[in-house]
C-alpha positions in Angstrom: 47.0 -34.5 -88.0 47.7 -34.3 -91.8 50.0 -32.1 -94.2 48.5 -28.6 -93.6 49.5 -25.4 -96.0 50.4 -22.6 -94.0 51.0 -21.0 -97.1 52.3 -22.6 -100.6 55.8 -23.2 -99.4 55.2 -23.7 -95.8 53.9 -27.0 -94.9 52.9 -27.9 -91.1 53.8 -31.4 -90.7 53.1 -32.2 -87.0 51.2 -35.0 -85.5 48.1 -34.7 -82.8 48.7 -37.0 -79.8 45.1 -37.6 -78.5 45.9 -40.1 -76.3 48.5 -38.9 -73.9 46.9 -38.5 -70.5 50.0 -36.4 -68.6 52.2 -33.8 -70.7 55.6 -33.8 -69.2 54.6 -36.8 -67.2 53.0 -34.3 -64.7 50.2 -32.1 -66.6 46.9 -33.3 -67.4 46.1 -32.7 -70.9 42.4 -33.8 -71.3 42.6 -32.6 -75.0 45.8 -34.1 -75.8 49.0 -32.0 -77.1 50.2 -31.7 -80.7 54.0 -31.9 -81.8 54.2 -29.4 -84.6 57.0 -29.8 -86.9 57.4 -27.6 -90.4 58.9 -28.0 -93.9 60.1 -24.9 -96.2 59.7 -25.9 -99.8 62.4 -24.2 -101.5 66.1 -24.7 -103.5 67.0 -25.8 -100.0 64.3 -27.7 -98.5 64.5 -27.2 -95.0 62.6 -29.1 -92.1 62.0 -27.6 -88.6 61.8 -29.7 -85.5 60.9 -33.0 -85.3 58.5 -34.8 -82.7 57.9 -36.7 -79.9 58.7 -40.6 -79.9 55.0 -41.5 -79.2 54.2 -39.8 -82.8 57.5 -41.1 -85.0 55.6 -43.1 -87.5 52.4 -40.5 -88.1 55.4 -37.7 -88.6 57.5 -39.4 -90.6 54.4 -40.2 -93.1 53.9 -36.3 -93.0 57.3 -35.2 -93.7 57.4 -37.7 -96.8 54.3 -36.7 -98.4 55.0 -33.0 -98.0 58.7 -33.4 -99.4 57.3 -35.4 -102.4 60.3 -36.6 -103.7 62.6 -34.2 -102.2 65.7 -34.4 -100.1 65.9 -32.3 -97.3 69.1 -29.8 -97.4 68.6 -28.8 -93.8 67.0 -30.0 -90.5 66.6 -27.0 -87.8 66.8 -27.7 -84.4 64.9 -24.9 -82.4 64.6 -26.9 -79.2 66.4 -30.3 -77.8 63.6 -31.1 -75.2 62.4 -34.6 -76.2 59.2 -34.0 -77.5 60.7 -32.2 -80.5 64.0 -33.6 -80.8 63.4 -37.1 -80.3 63.7 -38.0 -83.9 66.5 -36.2 -84.6 69.1 -39.3 -85.0 66.3 -41.2 -87.0 66.0 -38.2 -89.4 69.4 -37.8 -89.9 70.0 -41.4 -90.7 67.1 -41.6 -93.1 68.6 -38.7 -94.8 72.3 -38.9 -95.2 73.0 -36.0 -97.0 70.8 -33.6 -94.6 72.5 -30.9 -92.7 71.4 -30.1 -89.2 71.6 -26.4 -88.0 71.7 -25.6 -84.4 74.1 -23.6 -81.8 76.6 -24.6 -79.8 74.3 -25.7 -76.8 72.3 -27.5 -79.5 74.8 -29.7 -80.5 76.2 -30.4 -76.7 72.6 -31.3 -75.9 72.5 -33.5 -79.0 75.4 -35.3 -78.2 74.0 -36.3 -74.6 71.0 -37.4 -75.9 72.1 -39.3 -79.0 76.0 -39.6 -78.9 78.3 -37.8 -81.0 78.2 -40.2 -84.0 74.6 -39.7 -84.6 75.1 -36.4 -86.5 78.9 -36.2 -87.9 80.6 -33.1 -87.1 80.8 -32.3 -91.0 77.0 -32.4 -91.1 76.7 -29.7 -88.3 76.1 -26.0 -89.2 76.3 -24.0 -85.8 75.0 -20.4 -85.9 75.0 -17.5 -83.7 72.3 -15.3 -82.8 71.1 -13.1 -85.4 73.2 -15.2 -88.2 71.0 -15.7 -91.3 70.3 -18.8 -93.5 69.5 -18.5 -96.9 67.2 -21.2 -98.5 66.9 -19.7 -101.7 63.6 -17.5 -102.0 63.3 -17.5 -98.4 65.8 -16.8 -95.5 65.6 -17.6 -92.1 67.2 -15.5 -89.1 68.1 -17.2 -86.0 67.2 -15.3 -82.6 68.4 -17.0 -79.5 66.1 -17.2 -76.5 68.2 -18.8 -73.8 65.6 -20.0 -70.8 62.7 -19.8 -72.6 62.6 -22.6 -71.5 66.2 -24.2 -71.7 69.3 -22.7 -72.5 69.9 -24.0 -76.1 66.4 -22.3 -77.6 66.3 -20.0 -80.4 63.4 -19.2 -82.8 63.7 -18.5 -86.3 62.1 -15.6 -88.6 61.9 -16.2 -92.4 62.0 -12.6 -93.7 59.9 -13.2 -96.9 56.8 -14.5 -95.7 57.1 -12.8 -92.2 56.9 -15.9 -90.3 58.0 -16.7 -86.9 58.9 -20.0 -85.8 58.6 -19.4 -82.2 59.6 -22.8 -80.5 57.8 -23.4 -77.3 56.7 -19.8 -77.1 53.1 -19.4 -77.8 52.8 -22.9 -77.6 49.2 -24.2 -75.9 48.0 -27.4 -74.8 45.2 -29.6 -76.5 45.3 -31.1 -80.2 45.2 -28.9 -82.9 41.9 -30.9 -84.3 40.3 -29.8 -81.3 40.8 -26.1 -82.0 39.0 -23.8 -84.2 39.1 -20.0 -84.5 36.2 -19.7 -81.8 38.1 -21.8 -79.3 39.4 -20.3 -76.5 42.9 -20.0 -77.2 44.2 -18.4 -73.6 42.8 -21.0 -71.3 45.2 -23.6 -72.4 47.8 -21.3 -73.8 47.8 -19.9 -70.1 48.1 -22.8 -68.4 51.1 -24.1 -70.7 53.0 -20.9 -70.5 52.5 -20.4 -66.6 53.2 -24.1 -65.5 56.5 -24.8 -68.2 58.0 -21.5 -68.6 56.7 -18.8 -65.6 59.8 -19.1 -64.2 61.5 -17.3 -66.8 59.8 -14.0 -67.3 63.0 -11.9 -67.6 64.1 -14.0 -70.4 60.6 -14.1 -72.2 60.4 -10.4 -71.8 63.9 -10.3 -73.3 62.6 -12.2 -76.2 59.3 -10.2 -76.9 61.9 -7.4 -77.7 63.9 -8.9 -80.0 60.2 -10.1 -81.4 59.3 -6.5 -81.6 62.0 -5.0 -84.0 60.4 -8.1 -86.6 57.7 -7.5 -89.0 55.8 -10.9 -87.9 52.4 -11.8 -89.6 52.2 -15.4 -88.5 53.5 -17.5 -85.6 54.2 -20.7 -86.0 55.0 -22.6 -82.5 55.8 -26.1 -81.6 52.5 -26.7 -79.6 49.0 -25.6 -80.5 47.5 -23.7 -83.9 49.7 -21.6 -86.2 48.6 -18.1 -85.3 47.6 -15.2 -87.6 45.4 -12.4 -87.7 45.8 -10.1 -84.9 49.0 -11.3 -83.4 48.7 -8.1 -81.0 46.4 -10.2 -78.5 48.9 -13.1 -78.3 51.9 -10.7 -77.4 50.0 -8.8 -74.9 49.1 -12.1 -72.9 53.0 -12.9 -73.3 54.0 -9.6 -72.0 51.2 -9.5 -69.2 52.3 -13.1 -68.2 55.8 -12.4 -68.3 55.8 -9.3 -66.2 54.1 -11.1 -63.5 50.9 -8.8 -63.5 47.7 -10.6 -62.7 45.1 -10.5 -65.4 42.3 -9.8 -62.9 43.7 -7.5 -60.3 40.5 -7.9 -58.2 39.2 -11.3 -58.4 39.9 -13.5 -55.4 41.0 -17.1 -55.5 40.0 -19.1 -52.5 41.8 -22.6 -52.2 41.5 -24.8 -49.8 43.5 -27.9 -48.3 40.9 -29.9 -46.3 41.5 -33.2 -44.7 37.7 -34.1 -43.3 36.0 -31.1 -44.8 36.0 -28.8 -42.3 38.6 -26.6 -43.7 37.0 -26.7 -47.3 33.4 -25.6 -45.6 35.0 -22.6 -44.1 36.7 -21.7 -47.3 33.4 -21.8 -48.8 31.8 -19.4 -46.2 34.5 -16.9 -46.6 34.1 -17.2 -50.5 30.3 -16.4 -49.6 31.1 -13.1 -47.6 33.5 -11.9 -50.2 30.8 -12.2 -52.8 28.3 -10.4 -50.7 31.2 -7.5 -50.5 30.8 -7.6 -54.8 34.1 -9.6 -55.1 34.7 -11.9 -58.0 35.6 -15.4 -56.5 36.7 -18.3 -58.0 37.0 -21.7 -55.2 39.3 -24.4 -55.6 39.5 -27.6 -53.5 43.2 -28.3 -53.6 42.8 -32.0 -53.0 40.2 -32.6 -56.0 42.0 -30.2 -58.2 45.4 -30.8 -60.0 48.0 -28.4 -59.1 48.6 -26.9 -62.3 45.3 -25.6 -62.9 45.6 -23.8 -59.1 49.0 -22.5 -60.2 47.0 -21.0 -63.5 44.5 -19.6 -61.2 46.6 -17.9 -59.0 48.7 -16.0 -61.2 45.3 -15.0 -63.1 44.0 -13.5 -59.9 45.4 -10.7 -58.4 44.0 -11.9 -54.6 44.4 -15.1 -52.8 43.2 -16.7 -49.7 44.8 -20.0 -48.8 43.0 -22.3 -46.4 45.0 -25.5 -44.9 44.5 -27.9 -42.3 47.8 -28.7 -40.0 49.1 -31.9 -40.7 51.6 -33.6 -38.6 52.5 -30.4 -37.6 53.3 -29.1 -40.9 50.8 -28.3 -44.1 48.5 -30.7 -45.4 50.1 -31.6 -48.6 48.0 -30.2 -51.3 48.7 -26.8 -49.9 52.6 -27.5 -49.6 52.5 -28.9 -53.3 50.7 -25.6 -54.3 52.9 -23.3 -52.5 56.2 -25.2 -54.0 55.2 -24.7 -57.5 54.2 -21.2 -57.2 57.6 -20.7 -55.4 59.4 -22.6 -58.2 57.5 -20.5 -61.2 58.5 -17.3 -59.3 55.0 -16.6 -58.0 55.1 -12.5 -57.0 53.3 -9.2 -56.9 50.1 -10.6 -55.2 48.1 -10.0 -52.3 47.2 -13.3 -49.8 44.8 -13.7 -47.0 45.6 -16.9 -44.8 43.3 -19.2 -42.9 44.3 -22.4 -41.1 42.6 -25.2 -39.1 43.7 -27.2 -36.4 42.1 -29.5 -33.4 45.2 -28.7 -31.7 48.3 -26.6 -32.3 47.2 -25.1 -35.7 50.4 -24.4 -37.3 49.3 -23.8 -41.1 49.1 -19.9 -41.4 52.9 -19.4 -39.9 54.2 -22.3 -42.3 52.3 -20.5 -45.3 53.8 -17.4 -44.1 57.1 -18.8 -44.1 56.6 -20.0 -48.0 55.2 -16.6 -49.0 58.5 -14.8 -47.0 60.6 -16.4 -50.1 58.6 -14.6 -52.7 58.7 -11.4 -54.2 56.7 -8.4 -53.5 53.9 -10.5 -51.7 51.5 -8.5 -49.3 49.9 -10.8 -46.8 46.8 -9.6 -44.9 47.2 -8.7 -40.8 44.0 -10.8 -40.3 44.6 -14.4 -39.9 41.5 -16.7 -39.5 42.3 -19.4 -37.0 39.6 -22.4 -36.8 39.8 -25.2 -33.9 37.9 -28.2 -35.8 35.0 -26.2 -36.9 33.9 -22.5 -37.6 32.3 -21.1 -34.8 31.5 -17.5 -34.2 34.9 -16.3 -33.3 36.1 -17.7 -36.5 33.2 -16.1 -38.5 34.2 -12.9 -37.1 37.9 -13.3 -38.1 36.4 -13.9 -41.8 34.2 -10.8 -41.8 37.8 -8.9 -40.8 39.9 -10.8 -43.4 36.9 -10.2 -46.2 37.2 -6.8 -45.3 40.9 -6.2 -45.4 41.5 -8.2 -48.6 38.7 -6.4 -50.7 40.2 -3.1 -49.6 43.7 -4.0 -50.5 
C-alpha cells in the first residue's frame, strides 16, 4: 500500500502484510492483513495510530510522503495492541515535538510496553469520553469503546467530513490491495469479528448505540478497506453478530472430529439425510479445518450437529478445541445435535453436553446418535430420528 487519498485532507498511510501466515499467531490469513494508519492534514496535522513492527519501514515511508515536510502536532492512539501500537515510541522519538493523545488506560499500557520514558509526561494529552480536539478545519471527538476488544480502546469521529475512525471495529482479514468493490467484505470480516471480538457482544452493542447518534459517511478501520456508500449493511452485520443471532437460522453445520474416518463417514450420512429433508447443510472436518473457520460457521448457522469420537475417555482434541473456542467467544442461542463414536465406553456425547451446559440458551436435541465403531442399522435409525428432530426445532 502506498498513500491513499480518502479525501483531500485525510490520507491512508497503512501497509499491507502479504507474507504473514498467522494473525495473532493463531488465525490463518491466506490473503494477508492490512495495518491501517491515517493522517489528517490541517493546521495541527495529526497521525492516527501506528502499525505492526513487521511493517515499520514501509509505514514510515508512507507517513513521510503524506506529511510532505510537515511536522505532526498529534499522534492519536486508538488501541495499544502491538499490531497498531508497536511504533509509538519510534514515532515519538522521530518527532520530539509531537504530542500523543490517549486516555488514562492508553498511557498505562504504553508505559507497560515501552517504559515511562518513551513518551514524556508533558507530551501526553489525556482525553475523556466525549471530549473533542480541534485541529483547525477538522475536529475529532473521542468515543470510548472499552472491551472492543481491549479496555483502552476509543474511536474518533471527525465531524466536518463525517468520518469514524473505528479502531478494530469493522475490521477485516485480507490485504487491502486484494480487496475491491466486488469482493465479499462479510466473509473475512465475519471471521475476524467472531474470533477476535465475538466475546464482547454487549460492549459492541453499546458502541453501536453511540454510533447511531453520529452522522457517519465514511468508516476508517484499523484493518481492511475504508467503508463508504451504504454503511447500513455493515452496521446491520455488526448488530446481528453482537446480538448472537444466526445469519441463517435454518442452516445446519455438521462438524466432525474423527480419528480413523468412521465418525466422519457417519457425519456425512447424517448430512445427506438432512439434505434429503430440504435442509441447507455445511460439513466441516475439524481435523482438516482451522478452528477459526469452524467457529465462524457455527455462529453463522442456527443449528449445529457435533460428531465426535471418544479419545482416551475424553473428547477427540479437535472437537475439544472447537467447544473451548465457542465457549470463550460467548456462543449462545443455538440448537445442537450430538453424535458420538466409541468402540468401547463411548463418552463423547456426555462430555460435549457438559461443555454446552456452560453456554447460554442452548437447545440440545433429545436424540443422541451413538456409534459403536462403524455405522449400523441401529445407528442409522438414530440418525433418522435426530434429523427429524433438528429440522423440526
